[in-house]
Structures are given as C-alpha cells and as structure tokens.
C-alpha positions as CSV (number, residue, x, y, z in Angstrom):
1,M,39.4,-88.8,127.7
2,S,40.6,-86.1,129.7
3,G,40.1,-82.2,129.6
4,K,37.6,-80.2,128.1
5,T,37.0,-77.6,125.5
6,D,37.0,-74.2,127.2
7,L,35.8,-71.5,124.4
8,S,35.7,-68.8,127.2
9,A,39.8,-69.0,126.9
10,F,39.6,-68.4,123.3
11,D,41.9,-65.7,122.1
12,N,43.3,-65.1,118.6
13,N,44.8,-61.3,119.3
14,W,48.0,-62.8,118.0
15,Y,46.0,-62.9,114.3
16,K,46.3,-59.5,112.4
17,P,43.8,-59.5,109.2
18,G,46.0,-57.0,107.2
19,A,43.8,-54.0,107.1
20,N,42.6,-51.6,109.7
21,V,39.1,-51.4,111.2
22,L,37.4,-48.8,108.5
23,V,39.1,-50.6,105.5
24,R,37.7,-54.1,106.5
25,C,34.3,-52.6,107.2
26,M,34.2,-50.8,103.9
27,W,35.2,-54.3,102.2
28,Y,32.5,-56.0,104.0
29,L,30.0,-53.6,102.7
30,V,31.3,-53.9,99.0
31,N,31.3,-57.6,99.5
32,A,27.7,-58.0,100.3
33,A,26.7,-55.5,97.5
34,Y,29.1,-56.9,94.5
35,F,30.0,-60.1,95.3
36,K,27.5,-62.3,97.7
37,S,24.9,-60.8,96.1
38,S,23.3,-61.7,92.5
39,F,24.9,-58.6,90.8
40,P,25.4,-60.0,87.2
41,F,28.6,-58.6,85.9
42,S,32.3,-59.5,86.6
43,R,34.2,-56.6,85.7
44,P,32.9,-54.6,88.6
45,R,34.2,-57.4,91.0
46,V,37.4,-57.3,89.5
47,F,37.8,-53.5,89.9
48,W,36.8,-53.8,93.7
49,L,39.5,-56.5,94.3
50,R,42.3,-54.7,93.0
51,L,40.9,-51.5,94.5
52,F,41.1,-53.5,98.0
53,G,44.6,-54.9,97.1
54,A,44.0,-58.0,95.1
55,R,46.1,-58.8,92.6
56,V,44.0,-60.0,89.7
57,G,45.0,-60.9,86.2
58,K,43.4,-60.2,82.6
59,G,40.4,-62.1,81.8
60,V,39.2,-63.2,85.1
61,V,35.7,-64.1,85.5
62,I,34.0,-64.1,89.1
63,K,30.4,-65.3,89.0
64,P,27.8,-63.9,91.3
65,G,27.4,-65.4,95.1
66,V,31.2,-65.3,95.6
67,N,32.3,-64.6,99.3
68,I,35.8,-63.5,99.8
69,K,37.2,-62.7,103.1
70,Y,40.3,-60.3,102.8
71,P,41.0,-59.3,99.2
72,W,44.4,-58.1,100.0
73,N,45.3,-61.9,100.8
74,L,44.3,-62.9,97.3
75,S,46.2,-63.4,94.1
76,I,44.6,-64.7,90.7
77,G,46.2,-65.3,87.4
78,D,44.9,-64.5,84.1
79,H,41.9,-66.1,82.4
80,S,41.1,-68.1,85.8
81,W,37.1,-68.6,86.7
82,I,35.8,-68.2,90.0
83,G,32.0,-70.0,90.1
84,E,28.9,-69.1,91.6
85,N,28.9,-69.3,95.6
86,V,32.5,-69.9,95.9
87,W,33.7,-69.2,99.6
88,I,37.2,-68.0,99.8
89,D,37.8,-67.9,103.4
90,N,41.3,-66.2,103.2
91,L,42.7,-65.5,106.6
92,A,45.9,-66.5,105.0
93,K,47.4,-65.8,101.5
94,V,45.3,-67.6,98.9
95,A,47.3,-67.8,95.4
96,I,45.4,-68.9,92.3
97,G,47.2,-69.5,89.2
98,S,46.4,-68.8,85.5
99,N,43.7,-70.7,83.7
100,A,42.4,-72.1,87.0
101,C,38.9,-73.1,87.7
102,I,37.2,-72.7,91.1
103,S,33.5,-74.3,90.4
104,Q,30.5,-73.3,92.1
105,G,30.4,-74.1,95.7
106,A,33.8,-74.5,96.2
107,M,35.7,-73.6,99.6
108,L,38.8,-72.6,99.9
109,L,39.4,-72.5,103.7
110,T,42.9,-71.1,105.3
111,G,42.0,-71.3,108.9
112,N,41.1,-74.1,111.4
113,H,41.2,-74.8,114.8
114,N,43.4,-77.0,117.0
115,Y,41.2,-79.4,118.4
116,K,43.8,-80.8,120.8
117,K,44.1,-77.5,123.0
118,K,41.3,-76.6,125.6
119,E,41.7,-72.9,124.1
120,F,40.6,-74.3,120.5
121,D,43.3,-71.9,119.0
122,L,43.1,-70.6,115.8
123,M,45.7,-72.1,113.0
124,V,46.1,-70.3,109.6
125,E,48.2,-71.6,106.6
126,G,47.7,-70.2,102.8
127,I,46.4,-72.0,99.9
128,T,48.1,-72.2,96.1
129,I,46.0,-73.6,93.2
130,E,48.5,-73.5,90.2
131,D,48.2,-72.9,86.6
132,G,45.4,-75.0,85.1
133,A,44.2,-76.7,88.4
134,W,40.4,-77.4,88.7
135,I,38.6,-77.3,91.9
136,G,35.3,-79.1,91.3
137,A,31.8,-78.0,92.4
138,Q,31.3,-77.9,96.4
139,S,34.6,-79.2,96.9
140,M,36.7,-78.3,99.6
141,V,40.7,-77.1,99.9
142,A,42.0,-77.2,103.6
143,P,44.5,-75.1,104.9
144,G,48.1,-75.4,103.7
145,V,47.2,-77.6,100.5
146,T,48.9,-76.9,97.0
147,C,47.0,-78.1,94.0
148,R,49.9,-78.4,91.5
149,S,49.2,-77.5,88.0
150,H,46.7,-78.7,86.4
151,S,45.5,-81.1,89.0
152,V,41.8,-81.7,89.5
153,L,39.8,-82.2,92.8
154,S,36.1,-83.7,91.7
155,V,32.9,-82.7,92.8
156,M,32.3,-82.7,96.5
157,S,35.9,-83.7,97.5
158,V,38.1,-82.6,100.2
159,A,42.1,-81.8,99.5
160,V,43.7,-82.2,103.0
161,E,47.0,-82.7,101.4
162,D,49.0,-81.6,98.3
163,L,47.5,-82.8,95.0
164,E,50.1,-84.0,92.3
165,A,50.3,-81.9,89.0
166,Y,48.0,-83.6,86.1
167,A,46.5,-86.1,88.6
168,I,42.8,-86.4,89.3
169,Y,41.6,-86.8,93.0
170,H,38.2,-87.8,94.5
171,G,36.6,-88.3,97.7
172,N,36.7,-87.3,101.7
173,P,39.7,-87.4,101.9
174,A,40.8,-86.9,98.5
175,V,42.5,-89.8,96.8
176,K,44.3,-89.9,93.7
177,V,42.3,-92.0,91.3
178,R,44.0,-91.4,87.7
179,E,46.2,-89.2,85.7
180,R,44.6,-86.1,84.1
181,V,45.6,-86.4,80.0
182,I,44.5,-83.2,78.0
183,A,44.6,-83.4,74.3
C-alpha cells in the first residue's frame, strides 16, 4: 500500500454544469417542488423539464419522487415511463429512448471518482437507455453504459458494462442470464 487520499486537494473546476448559477438555483427549487415531492401529476413535470432544456417526447409519464440533477442534459423519447423515486444524476448526457421504463428507485449515475488518484478526481460519462429497454426497480446504471434496445436490467442489479439488445441481465455486477422474447 502506498499513498493516501487527500480530499483537500479535490478540484473539479474543470466541470461545467451547462447552466449559470441562477438557472441551477431555479431548477433546484422546481425539482424540489414538482419532482422530488409527492406532487401527483406528470404533465407539469414534463412542462418544467422542457422549460429547463430537456428534450421530452409525447406520452412520457414521470411519477412522484423523481430527482433530476440537470434537465438540460436529459432526453426522453415517446411513451417512456420514469417511476417513483428514480434518481437521474446526469452530470453528463442521459438519453432515454422511446417506450423505455425506468422503474421505481432506479439510479442512473453519470459521475464517479478516480479512487486511484489521491485527489479523488471527478469522472463523468453519459448513459444511453435505448428504445424498449427496462431498468428494474432499485437497479443502478453506471457511467458510460449503454442499455441496448429492449434489454432488461432486473431488480436491484448493477450495470457496469453495456447490455446487449433483447437480453436480460441480473446481479452485481449484472451478467446476462437469458434472451428477452417479446410475444
């Protein structure tokens, strides 16, 4: 063993969130009032996301308790569902396709830290959830992962690598367990 973590040396000044401080503060208030709360209606959430720069398709359903870091880094295709208490920590772009389902309590995390460096550098990579993919309840998708068309990440699983199209994954780390057949 050598070296020690030194968080006093942490510096993420290179990271630019994509909006000025005033816009970010306004978003935090809207996020608290309409998203993270138990506010029951989906349409106002879609309105607010679009107002803050998200690309949101038609027929999108967003349940209560959702937390979205930066809407300007989010796109959601037509007829997709975002379940209760989903956390979209999108320091980088998150693209969710059409007819995709992000189930309750799932986490899409675009940021991580480099544990090999004493400064614990911030690292960010986008996430892509393609058309028809299903992210199960309380599952996690790690930075840089693509969940291909109609893939399934089962309940409480962790995707650290790309998921193949029409495949079902389970576990931590998630491994392919079978093909997805849709009748």
